[in-house]
C-alpha positions in Angstrom: -23.9 11.3 -5.8 -27.4 10.2 -4.9 -29.3 12.1 -2.3 -29.2 10.3 1.1 -31.4 11.6 3.9 -31.6 10.5 7.5 -34.7 8.8 9.0 -35.3 12.1 10.9 -35.8 14.1 7.7 -39.5 13.4 7.2 -40.1 13.9 10.9 -38.4 17.3 10.9 -40.3 18.4 7.8 -43.7 17.2 9.0 -43.1 18.7 12.5 -42.3 22.1 11.2 -45.1 22.1 8.7 -47.6 21.0 11.4 -46.3 23.8 13.7 -46.8 26.4 10.9 -50.3 25.3 10.2 -51.2 25.1 13.8 -50.2 28.8 14.1 -52.2 29.6 11.0 -55.3 27.8 12.3 -55.0 29.6 15.6 -55.3 32.9 13.8 -58.0 31.8 11.4 -60.5 34.1 13.1 -58.6 37.1 11.7 -59.3 36.0 8.2 -62.2 38.2 7.0 -63.5 35.7 4.3 -65.5 32.5 4.7 -63.1 30.6 2.4 -59.4 30.1 3.0 -58.9 31.2 -0.6 -56.5 30.2 -3.4 -53.9 32.7 -2.4 -53.6 31.3 1.1 -53.6 27.8 -0.3 -50.6 28.8 -2.4 -48.9 30.3 0.6 -49.6 26.9 2.3 -47.7 25.1 -0.5 -44.9 27.6 0.0 -44.9 26.7 3.7 -44.6 23.0 2.8 -41.7 23.8 0.5 -40.0 25.8 3.2 -40.5 23.0 5.8 -38.9 20.5 3.3 -36.0 22.9 2.9 -35.6 23.5 6.6 -35.5 19.7 7.2 -32.1 19.7 5.4 -30.6 21.4 8.5 -28.7 18.7 10.3 -28.5 16.4 7.2 -25.2 15.6 5.5 -23.6 18.4 3.6 -23.4 17.1 0.0 -23.7 18.4 -3.5 -27.0 16.6 -4.0 -28.4 18.1 -0.8 -27.4 21.5 -2.1 -29.2 20.9 -5.4 -32.3 19.8 -3.5 -32.2 22.8 -1.2 -31.8 25.3 -4.1 -34.7 23.6 -6.0 -37.1 23.7 -3.1 -36.1 27.2 -2.1 -36.4 28.5 -5.7 -39.9 26.9 -5.8 -41.0 28.6 -2.6 -39.6 31.9 -3.9 -41.2 31.6 -7.3 -44.7 31.0 -5.7 -44.2 34.2 -3.7 -45.3 36.1 -6.9 -48.4 34.0 -7.3 -50.1 34.2 -3.9 -50.3 38.0 -3.9 -51.6 38.1 -7.5 -54.3 35.5 -6.6 -55.4 37.5 -3.6 -55.8 40.6 -5.7 -57.4 38.7 -8.6 -60.0 37.0 -6.4 -60.5 40.2 -4.3 -59.5 38.3 -1.2 -56.5 40.4 -0.1 -56.3 40.6 3.7 -53.9 41.4 6.6 -54.2 37.8 7.6 -52.9 36.6 4.1 -50.3 39.3 4.0 -48.9 38.3 7.4 -49.0 34.6 6.5 -47.0 35.4 3.3 -44.5 37.6 5.1 -43.8 35.1 7.9 -43.1 32.4 5.3 -40.7 34.7 3.5 -38.9 35.4 6.8 -38.7 31.7 7.7 -37.3 30.9 4.2 -34.6 33.6 4.6 -33.6 32.2 8.0 -33.5 28.6 6.8 -31.4 29.5 3.7 -29.0 31.6 5.9 -28.5 28.6 8.3 -27.9 26.3 5.3 -25.4 28.7 3.7 -23.5 28.7 7.0 -23.8 24.9 7.4 -22.5 24.3 3.9 -19.5 26.5 4.6 -20.4 29.1 2.0 -20.2 32.0 4.5 -19.3 32.6 8.1 -21.8 32.8 11.0 -22.3 36.5 10.1 -24.8 35.3 7.4 -27.2 34.3 10.1 -27.9 37.9 10.8 -29.7 38.0 7.5 -32.2 35.5 8.7 -32.5 36.9 12.2 -33.4 40.5 11.3 -37.2 39.8 11.1 -37.2 38.2 14.5 -35.1 40.9 16.0 -37.6 43.4 14.7 -40.5 41.4 16.3 -38.6 41.2 19.6 -38.0 45.0 19.5 -41.8 45.5 19.1 -42.3 43.7 22.4 -40.2 46.4 24.1 -41.3 49.3 21.9 -45.0 49.3 21.2 -44.8 51.9 18.4 -42.8 49.4 16.3 -45.9 47.1 16.2 -47.8 49.5 14.0 -48.3 48.5 10.3 -45.7 49.9 8.0 -46.5 51.8 4.8 -45.9 50.1 1.4 -42.3 50.0 0.3 -40.9 48.8 -3.0 -37.5 48.9 -1.3 -38.7 46.2 1.2 -39.8 43.9 -1.6 -36.5 44.4 -3.5 -34.4 43.7 -0.4 -36.4 40.5 0.4 -36.0 39.2 -3.2 -32.2 40.2 -3.2 -31.7 38.2 0.0 -33.4 35.1 -1.2 -31.7 35.1 -4.6 -28.2 35.8 -3.1 -28.7 33.0 -0.5 -29.9 30.5 -3.2 -26.9 31.4 -5.4 -24.5 31.0 -2.4 -25.9 27.5 -1.9 -25.5 26.5 -5.6 -23.0 23.6 -5.9 -20.9 25.6 -8.5 -20.2 28.3 -5.9 -17.1 27.3 -3.9 -16.7 28.2 -0.2 -14.4 31.2 0.2 -11.6 29.3 1.9 -11.5 26.5 -0.7 -11.7 29.0 -3.5 -8.7 30.9 -2.2 -6.8 27.7 -1.6 -7.4 26.6 -5.2 -6.5 30.0 -6.7 -3.4 30.6 -4.6 -0.9 28.8 -7.0 -2.1 31.0 -9.8 -1.7 34.4 -8.1 1.4 35.1 -10.1 -0.6 34.7 -13.3 -2.9 37.6 -12.6 -5.0 39.3 -10.0 -7.3 37.2 -7.9 -10.9 38.3 -7.6 -13.1 37.5 -4.6 -16.0 35.1 -5.2 -19.0 37.2 -6.1 -21.9 35.3 -4.5 -20.8 35.6 -0.8 -20.3 39.3 -1.5 -23.8 39.5 -2.8 -25.1 37.8 0.3 -23.2 40.3 2.5 -24.6 43.2 0.5 -28.2 41.9 0.9 -27.7 41.6 4.7 -26.2 45.0 5.1 -28.8 46.6 2.9 -31.6 45.0 5.0 -29.9 46.3 8.2 -29.8 49.8 6.8 -33.5 49.8 6.2 -34.3 49.4 9.9 -37.1 47.1 9.0 -37.8 43.4 8.3 -38.1 41.8 4.9 -41.3 42.6 3.1 -42.7 44.6 6.0 -45.0 46.3 3.5 -46.8 43.0 3.0 -49.2 43.9 5.8 -50.9 46.4 3.6 -50.2 45.4 0.0 -51.3 41.8 -0.4 
């Protein structure tokens, strides 16, 4: 089935990307280097990919839409390994770049969680996976000590990657929504034990693991990029 998008799709994508870049420009004075740098340019490309992914929210739920979302999300996730490497390689690592990178990661997770829910691959509980970062920020408004930079943590990076991978897998067209999977398998119960679909379970595991850390995804990015 060919991909069909509404006339609002480019408006949504352009609007979100413009908002992201407006926030980046507003904080440009916190960047300690005269050049924006290749690392931040790479993160900007990631921001564009995330905006294009987010614009699928509200579009028709189709297999071709799911393929497009997974492709865009995977591209944004793959470039996550590039911007930090470039920052270190060019000796342009900064708290500004780390924060930019982290917020794009958090937005990607929120967008993917919403789309997993919209595509019927998981219940509304999956939204908690994407809201954890923003709950952490909100808590910092009430508790000033939570605003302090956090120490480096390999656990934070692993959890962030696990969330993104699990959400992308859940959106893949070959993964059936739980209700449909159970309905299709019900006639064959007598033939053998029925196993639960693995990808929704992976998504749940990533969400619970993140909640147990008491921190947001990639919180160590403040000091590592």
